[in-house]
Structures are given as C-alpha cells and as structure tokens.
BALO-965668 format. One line per field, with one value per residue: residue number from 1; residue in one letter; x, y, z of N, C-alpha, C in turn. Coordinates in nm, 2 decimals. Atoms other than C-alpha are relative to their C-alpha. Layout:
! BALO-965668
seq <- NUM;...
type <- a;...
nx <- X;...
ny <- Y;...
nz <- Z;...
cax <- X;...
cay <- Y;...
caz <- Z;...
cx <- X;...
cy <- Y;...
cz <- Z;...
***
This chain:
! BALO-965668
seq <- 1;2;3;4;5;6;7;8;9;10;11;12;13;14;15;16;17;18;19;20;21;22;23;24;25;26;27;28;29;30;31;32;33;34;35;36;37;38;39;40;41;42;43;44;45;46;47;48;49;50;51;52;53;54;55;56;57;58;59;60;61;62;63;64;65;66;67;68;69;70;71;72;73;74;75;76;77;78;79;80;81;82;83;84;85;86;87;88;89;90;91;92;93;94;95;96;97;98;99;100;101;102;103;104;105;106;107;108;109;110;111;112;113;114;115;116;117;118;119;120;121;122;123;124;125;126;127;128;129;130;131;132;133;134;135;136;137;138;139
type <- m;s;g;e;v;l;a;r;k;v;a;a;i;r;a;r;t;a;r;v;r;e;l;l;p;p;t;v;e;q;f;l;a;q;r;t;e;a;e;a;l;i;l;n;l;y;l;a;l;q;e;c;s;d;l;a;m;h;l;v;a;e;l;g;l;g;v;p;g;e;p;r;a;a;f;e;i;l;s;r;n;e;v;v;p;p;s;l;a;r;t;l;s;a;a;v;g;l;r;n;r;i;a;h;e;y;g;g;l;d;l;r;k;v;y;a;a;a;r;d;d;l;g;d;l;d;a;y;a;d;t;l;a;k;t;r;l;e;s
nx <- 0.00;0.05;-0.08;0.02;-0.08;-0.14;-0.03;0.00;-0.12;-0.11;0.01;-0.04;-0.14;-0.05;0.03;-0.09;-0.14;0.00;0.00;-0.13;-0.08;0.03;-0.05;-0.14;-0.08;-0.11;-0.12;0.03;-0.01;0.13;0.09;-0.02;0.04;0.14;0.06;0.14;0.00;-0.07;0.10;0.10;-0.06;-0.01;0.13;0.04;-0.09;0.05;0.13;-0.03;-0.06;0.10;0.08;-0.07;0.00;0.14;0.03;-0.07;0.07;0.13;-0.02;-0.03;0.12;0.10;-0.04;-0.01;-0.14;-0.03;0.03;-0.13;0.00;-0.04;-0.02;-0.13;0.04;0.10;-0.07;-0.07;0.10;0.04;-0.11;-0.01;0.11;-0.02;0.08;-0.10;-0.13;-0.08;-0.08;0.09;0.04;-0.11;0.00;0.12;-0.02;-0.09;0.07;0.08;-0.08;0.02;0.13;0.00;-0.07;0.08;0.11;-0.03;-0.11;-0.01;-0.10;-0.13;-0.01;-0.11;0.06;-0.08;0.04;0.14;-0.02;-0.06;0.10;0.10;-0.07;-0.06;0.07;0.15;0.02;0.03;0.14;0.08;-0.01;0.09;0.13;0.01;0.00;0.13;0.11;-0.01;0.02;0.13;0.12;0.03;0.04
ny <- 0.12;0.12;0.11;0.07;-0.08;0.03;0.14;0.01;-0.06;0.09;0.11;-0.05;0.00;0.14;0.06;-0.06;0.05;0.14;0.00;-0.04;0.12;0.09;-0.06;-0.02;0.11;0.02;-0.09;-0.13;0.01;0.05;-0.11;-0.10;0.06;0.03;-0.13;0.00;0.05;-0.10;-0.11;0.05;0.00;-0.14;-0.05;0.06;-0.06;-0.13;0.00;0.04;-0.12;-0.10;0.05;-0.02;-0.14;-0.04;0.05;-0.09;-0.13;0.02;0.04;-0.12;-0.08;0.07;0.01;-0.13;-0.03;-0.12;0.01;0.00;-0.05;0.10;0.13;0.01;-0.06;0.09;0.11;-0.05;-0.02;0.14;0.05;-0.08;0.04;0.14;0.09;0.09;-0.02;-0.10;0.05;0.02;-0.13;-0.05;0.08;-0.03;-0.14;0.01;0.07;-0.11;-0.05;0.09;-0.02;-0.12;0.02;0.08;-0.08;-0.13;0.00;0.14;0.01;0.00;0.10;0.10;0.13;0.08;-0.04;0.05;0.15;0.02;-0.03;0.11;0.12;-0.01;-0.09;0.03;0.04;-0.12;-0.03;0.11;-0.03;-0.12;0.05;0.08;-0.09;-0.07;0.10;0.04;-0.11;-0.07;0.09;0.06;-0.10
nz <- 0.09;-0.07;0.01;0.13;0.10;-0.03;0.04;0.15;0.04;-0.03;0.09;0.13;0.00;0.00;0.13;0.10;-0.02;0.05;0.14;0.04;-0.01;0.11;0.13;-0.01;0.06;-0.09;0.03;0.05;0.15;0.05;-0.02;0.11;0.13;0.00;-0.02;-0.05;-0.14;-0.08;-0.02;-0.09;-0.13;-0.04;-0.03;-0.13;-0.10;-0.02;-0.07;-0.14;-0.06;-0.02;-0.11;-0.13;-0.02;-0.03;-0.14;-0.10;-0.01;-0.06;-0.14;-0.07;-0.01;-0.08;-0.14;-0.05;-0.03;0.08;0.14;0.07;0.13;0.09;-0.07;-0.08;-0.13;-0.06;-0.06;-0.12;-0.10;-0.05;-0.08;-0.13;-0.08;-0.02;0.08;0.07;-0.05;0.07;0.11;0.11;0.05;0.08;0.12;0.08;0.05;0.11;0.10;0.07;0.11;0.11;0.06;0.07;0.12;0.09;0.04;0.07;0.09;0.05;0.10;-0.06;-0.11;0.00;-0.01;-0.09;-0.14;-0.02;-0.02;-0.13;-0.10;0.00;-0.06;-0.14;-0.10;-0.02;-0.14;-0.08;0.02;-0.07;-0.14;-0.02;0.00;-0.12;-0.12;-0.01;-0.02;-0.14;-0.10;0.03;0.02;-0.12;-0.11
cax <- -4.44;-4.63;-4.47;-4.62;-4.46;-4.13;-4.15;-4.22;-3.92;-3.69;-3.81;-3.75;-3.39;-3.34;-3.50;-3.28;-2.95;-3.05;-3.11;-2.77;-2.61;-2.79;-2.67;-2.31;-2.07;-1.76;-1.51;-1.51;-1.41;-1.74;-1.93;-1.78;-1.85;-2.21;-2.37;-2.74;-2.67;-2.44;-2.72;-2.97;-2.73;-2.67;-3.04;-3.10;-2.80;-2.93;-3.28;-3.14;-2.93;-3.23;-3.45;-3.19;-3.17;-3.55;-3.59;-3.34;-3.51;-3.85;-3.73;-3.57;-3.89;-4.11;-3.90;-3.91;-3.53;-3.54;-3.56;-3.23;-3.15;-3.01;-2.96;-2.60;-2.74;-3.02;-2.78;-2.57;-2.89;-2.99;-2.65;-2.64;-2.98;-2.86;-3.09;-2.80;-2.44;-2.19;-1.98;-2.28;-2.40;-2.06;-2.07;-2.42;-2.34;-2.05;-2.29;-2.50;-2.21;-2.24;-2.61;-2.55;-2.29;-2.52;-2.81;-2.63;-2.32;-2.40;-2.18;-1.88;-1.95;-1.65;-1.79;-1.50;-1.59;-1.96;-1.85;-1.63;-1.92;-2.16;-1.91;-1.79;-2.05;-2.40;-2.36;-2.38;-2.72;-2.84;-2.71;-2.90;-3.22;-3.16;-3.09;-3.41;-3.62;-3.50;-3.50;-3.81;-4.04;-4.01;-4.09
cay <- -1.89;-2.20;-2.52;-2.66;-2.38;-2.43;-2.80;-2.75;-2.51;-2.75;-3.03;-2.82;-2.76;-3.13;-3.22;-2.97;-3.09;-3.45;-3.36;-3.18;-3.50;-3.71;-3.48;-3.45;-3.65;-3.80;-3.56;-3.19;-3.28;-3.48;-3.18;-2.94;-3.18;-3.24;-2.90;-2.99;-3.19;-2.91;-2.65;-2.87;-2.91;-2.53;-2.46;-2.70;-2.56;-2.21;-2.30;-2.47;-2.16;-1.94;-2.15;-2.12;-1.74;-1.70;-1.91;-1.70;-1.38;-1.51;-1.66;-1.33;-1.15;-1.41;-1.43;-1.05;-1.02;-0.72;-0.66;-0.77;-0.59;-0.90;-1.28;-1.24;-1.02;-1.26;-1.55;-1.34;-1.24;-1.61;-1.69;-1.41;-1.54;-1.90;-2.03;-2.16;-2.21;-1.93;-2.15;-2.25;-1.89;-1.79;-2.07;-1.99;-1.62;-1.71;-1.93;-1.62;-1.51;-1.82;-1.77;-1.42;-1.52;-1.78;-1.54;-1.23;-1.34;-1.67;-1.60;-1.54;-1.82;-2.03;-2.38;-2.54;-2.35;-2.44;-2.81;-2.78;-2.62;-2.89;-3.16;-3.02;-2.78;-2.94;-3.08;-2.72;-2.67;-3.01;-2.91;-2.58;-2.77;-3.02;-2.75;-2.56;-2.88;-2.97;-2.63;-2.48;-2.77;-2.92;-2.60
caz <- 3.12;3.22;3.29;2.97;2.76;2.93;2.88;2.50;2.47;2.65;2.43;2.12;2.23;2.29;1.95;1.76;1.93;1.85;1.49;1.47;1.60;1.34;1.06;1.19;0.97;1.13;0.96;0.88;0.52;0.48;0.63;0.38;0.09;0.18;0.12;0.17;0.49;0.62;0.56;0.74;1.03;1.04;1.04;1.33;1.52;1.47;1.59;1.90;1.98;1.92;2.15;2.42;2.38;2.37;2.68;2.87;2.78;2.87;3.20;3.31;3.24;3.40;3.72;3.75;3.72;3.48;3.11;2.94;2.62;2.46;2.53;2.66;2.94;3.00;3.06;3.30;3.49;3.52;3.65;3.91;4.03;4.04;3.78;3.57;3.68;3.59;3.37;3.16;3.14;3.00;2.75;2.63;2.61;2.38;2.18;2.10;1.89;1.68;1.64;1.53;1.28;1.13;1.12;0.98;0.80;0.63;0.33;0.55;0.79;0.88;0.82;1.00;1.32;1.28;1.25;1.56;1.76;1.65;1.74;2.07;2.22;2.19;2.54;2.67;2.51;2.65;2.99;2.97;2.88;3.16;3.42;3.33;3.32;3.67;3.84;3.67;3.60;3.94;4.13
cx <- -0.05;0.10;-0.01;0.08;0.15;0.04;0.01;0.13;0.12;0.00;0.05;0.16;0.06;-0.02;0.10;0.15;0.01;0.01;0.14;0.09;-0.02;0.07;0.16;0.08;0.13;0.12;-0.05;0.01;-0.14;-0.11;0.01;-0.04;-0.15;-0.09;-0.15;-0.01;0.06;-0.10;-0.11;0.05;0.01;-0.13;-0.04;0.08;-0.05;-0.13;0.02;0.06;-0.11;-0.10;0.06;-0.01;-0.15;-0.04;0.06;-0.07;-0.14;0.01;0.04;-0.12;-0.10;0.04;0.01;0.14;0.04;-0.04;0.14;-0.02;0.03;0.03;0.12;-0.03;-0.09;0.07;0.08;-0.10;-0.04;0.11;0.01;-0.11;-0.01;-0.10;0.08;0.14;0.08;0.07;-0.09;-0.05;0.10;0.00;-0.11;0.01;0.09;-0.08;-0.09;0.08;-0.01;-0.13;0.00;0.08;-0.08;-0.11;0.04;0.12;0.02;0.11;0.14;0.02;0.11;-0.06;0.08;-0.03;-0.14;0.01;0.05;-0.11;-0.10;0.06;0.02;-0.09;-0.15;-0.03;-0.04;-0.15;-0.09;0.01;-0.09;-0.15;-0.02;-0.01;-0.14;-0.11;0.00;-0.04;-0.14;-0.12;-0.03;-0.05;-0.15
cy <- -0.12;-0.11;-0.08;0.07;-0.03;-0.14;-0.01;0.07;-0.09;-0.12;0.04;0.01;-0.14;-0.06;0.06;-0.05;-0.14;0.00;0.04;-0.13;-0.10;0.04;0.01;-0.11;-0.02;0.09;0.14;0.00;-0.05;0.12;0.10;-0.05;-0.02;0.13;0.00;-0.05;0.11;0.11;-0.04;0.00;0.15;0.06;-0.05;0.06;0.14;0.00;-0.04;0.12;0.11;-0.03;0.03;0.15;0.05;-0.04;0.08;0.13;-0.01;-0.03;0.12;0.08;-0.06;0.00;0.14;0.05;0.12;-0.02;0.01;0.05;-0.10;-0.13;-0.01;0.05;-0.09;-0.12;0.04;0.02;-0.13;-0.06;0.07;-0.04;-0.15;-0.09;-0.09;0.03;0.10;-0.05;-0.03;0.13;0.06;-0.07;0.04;0.14;0.00;-0.06;0.10;0.05;-0.09;0.01;0.12;-0.01;-0.08;0.09;0.12;-0.01;-0.14;-0.01;-0.01;-0.10;-0.10;-0.14;-0.10;0.03;-0.05;-0.15;-0.03;0.03;-0.11;-0.13;0.01;0.07;-0.03;-0.04;0.12;0.03;-0.11;0.03;0.11;-0.05;-0.09;0.08;0.07;-0.10;-0.04;0.11;0.07;-0.08;-0.07;0.09;0.03
cz <- 0.08;-0.01;-0.13;-0.11;0.02;-0.04;-0.16;-0.05;0.03;-0.09;-0.14;0.00;-0.01;-0.14;-0.10;0.02;-0.05;-0.15;-0.05;0.01;-0.11;-0.13;0.00;-0.06;0.09;-0.03;-0.05;-0.16;-0.06;0.02;-0.11;-0.14;-0.02;0.03;0.06;0.14;0.09;0.02;0.09;0.14;0.05;0.04;0.14;0.12;0.03;0.08;0.14;0.08;0.02;0.11;0.13;0.04;0.03;0.14;0.11;0.01;0.06;0.15;0.09;0.02;0.10;0.15;0.06;0.02;-0.09;-0.15;-0.07;-0.14;-0.11;0.07;0.09;0.14;0.07;0.07;0.12;0.11;0.06;0.08;0.13;0.09;0.02;-0.06;-0.09;0.06;-0.08;-0.12;-0.12;-0.06;-0.09;-0.13;-0.10;-0.05;-0.12;-0.12;-0.08;-0.11;-0.12;-0.07;-0.08;-0.13;-0.11;-0.06;-0.10;-0.10;-0.07;-0.10;0.05;0.11;-0.01;0.03;0.09;0.15;0.03;0.03;0.14;0.11;0.00;0.06;0.15;0.10;0.02;0.14;0.09;-0.02;0.07;0.15;0.04;0.01;0.13;0.13;0.01;0.03;0.15;0.10;-0.02;0.00;0.13;0.11;-0.02
***
C-alpha cells in the first residue's frame, strides 16, 4: 500500500469519526428520538470501523506478517509486531464486534450501546489513525 493510499484511508477514518461527533446528540434520549440522524450516525460509525478493519488487513499483508483470517487477528498481528500498542489492538479488536452487530443484526441492534460507543470510544479510532499516520507515513 502506497503512502498515498494509506493517507487516504487514515483521512477517511478521521472524516467518519468527525461526522459521528457532529451527529451525536447530547443525550441518549435524543439519539433514540431522532431516527434519521441516528441512522446517519450508525452508518458513519460503521464505515469508520470498516476502514479500520480494512486498513489492518491490508497492513498485515503489505508488511508480510501473514494472512489473517479476520480483522481481530490482524489487530493482534499488528500489536505483536509493534505497529500498534497492545491496548489499542485489544480495543479495536472488540470494536470489530460492534461493526459486525451493525452489519448483520441491525434489527436487534442495541441503540443505547451504539450511542455509548459513539460517545465514549471514537478516540480509539482516532488514536489508531494517528498511530498509523505517524509510524507508517513517516517511514
């Protein structure tokens, strides 16, 4: 993956997390009451999580670290090879679960948990983008 492609993916993560923050209302009650805005937030959150997962899979392959079967394994491999810190890899690995719930179980999606993730966990996605921008783009 070229530095330009990596830069575009990092920018996409940052743009999606910024959009989630724009759409995030101050309370969970407002989130639950504003269906259209909630759906737009969920879409942007999903796309940010998907970009993170895609980037992990591509980096593992590009760096010749193996062929992970799924994103959780890719984050672990990146951690073992000191591309991302272990605590961040664990957090991102857990975020794959939210991405999967959004993608595959939308009707049963717990919107309160989505709200909490959007409110509390976007910094992890930003930290991932920042880490990759610093370690991969400067090399």
